[in-house]
N, C-alpha and C positions, 0 to 999 in steps of 0.2 A: 518361554518362546525363544530363548537365546540359544545360540549355536554352542556346542561344547567345544568346538576347536577354537584354538587361540588365534587372534587376528594376527596375521603375518604378512609378510611380503608376498605379493602375488607375482607368479612368474607366466609373464605374457610373451615370452620369447618365441619365435617362429620354430625353433629347433629344440630338440629335447636336449636336457642337460646331460652330459656324459656320466655314465656309470663309472664305477671304479674299473680301472685296467684288469685285465685278465691276469692270473697268477702263472706260475710256472707248471701248474699241474697239467694243463692241456698239452704242453710241449713235451712232458714226460709220457702222457698217454698216446700222443702221435709217435714218439720213439718206440714205445712198447709195441703199439700196433703194427709199425713197419718191421720191427724185429720179428713179430709172430708171423706176419706174411712171408718174410724172407725165409724163416725157418720151415714154414708149411710148404714153400715152394721146393726148398732143398730136400725135404723129406719125401715129397711127392715124386720128384725126379729120381731120388735115390731108391724109391720103392720099385722103380721100373729097370733101373741100370745097375744096380748093386745087389748081388746075390747074398752078400754078407750082411745085410741090414739087421737081421737076427736069424737065428737058426730055425729051420723048419719052414713050412709053407705058410704059417701064419704071420711070419715077419713082414712081408711086403703089404699084406692086408691091414696089419696093424699100423704100419707106417703111413698107409693112405688115410686111415681113421684118425691118426693123430695129426696129419696134415690138414684134414678137414676141420678138426676141432680148433687148430691154431688159426686157420683162415676165418672161422666164425667169430672167435674171441678177438682177433685183430680188428675185425669189422666193427664190433661193439665198442671196443676200446677207441677206435678212431671216431665212431659217432659221439661217444661220450666226451672226448676232448673237443670235438667241434661244438657240442653243446654248451661247454663251459668256457667258450672263448669270449662270450658276451658281445660286445660291439667290435671286437678286433678280428672279425672272421676274414677281412681281407688284408691283414697284416702278414706279409710273407715270412716274417721273422719266427712266426709260430710254426711254420711248416718246413721250411728249406733245412735248417740245420737239424731240428729233430728227426725229419725222415732220412737225412744222411746218416746220422748217428745210429739210428735204428737199423738201417742196412748194414752198417758195420758190425754192430752188436749181434744181429740176427745171423749174419753170415759167420762170424766167429763162434757163435753158440752151436750152430748147426754143424760146422766142422768139427768142433770138440765133441759134440754128441755122436756123430757118425764115426769119428775116429776115438774109439773109447779111451778117454782121459778124464775120468771122473773126478780127479782131484782139481782140474781146471774149470769144471763146468760152470761154476758161478763167476768166474773172473771176468768175462765180458760184460757182465752186468754193472761192474764197477764204473764203466765208462758213462753210465746213464746220469752220473752227478754232473755231467756237462750239460744236461738239459735245463738245469735251473739257471735262469737268467743272471743272478749275480756272479756265479761261477764263471759263466761264459763271458761276461763283461771283464771280470778280472783276468781270465785267460787271454782275451783279446788284447788287453792292455799290456800284459807281459810279453805277448809276442808282437806288439805294435802293429796289430791288424786294424783296419778301418772299422768302425763302429757298426756299420751297416752289414758287414760281412758275417759277424759272429753274434752280436748282442741283440 
C-alpha cells in the first residue's frame, strides 16, 4: 500500500517554479522567418516591376509562387520560434534584434538573388551567427553597448 514515489519536499508556492530559460534557437527562427518574409515581399514586388526576373512569361508567375512559399515557410518558422520560447514570450530581446537582423539578411539575400551574383548568395546568412546570445553579448561588450540593446 505504499507509494512508489520517494518522499520529498513539497512545493506549496503560489507561483509556478520557472522552467529553464529559452535557448537561442527561437531567436534564430525569428531571424529566418523575417528574412523569408523580406525576401517574399521583394520577389513579389519584383514580379510586377522587373521584366527581367527570369526569361519568358513564366518568370513572374514563378517569382510569385516562390514569394508565396517563402511567406508560408516564414509563418511556420515564426510560430515554431514562438512555441520554443517557453516562459519568455514577453521578453523583447527575443524579437527585436533577431527581426532587425532578419530584415538585413533577407534584404541582402533578395538583392543578391535578383542581381545574379551566385558566388555571394550564401554570404548574408553568415550574419545569422549574431542571433546566438553569447555572440551578441560578446559583440555588445566589444562595442561597449548597453546590455539591454543587444543581449
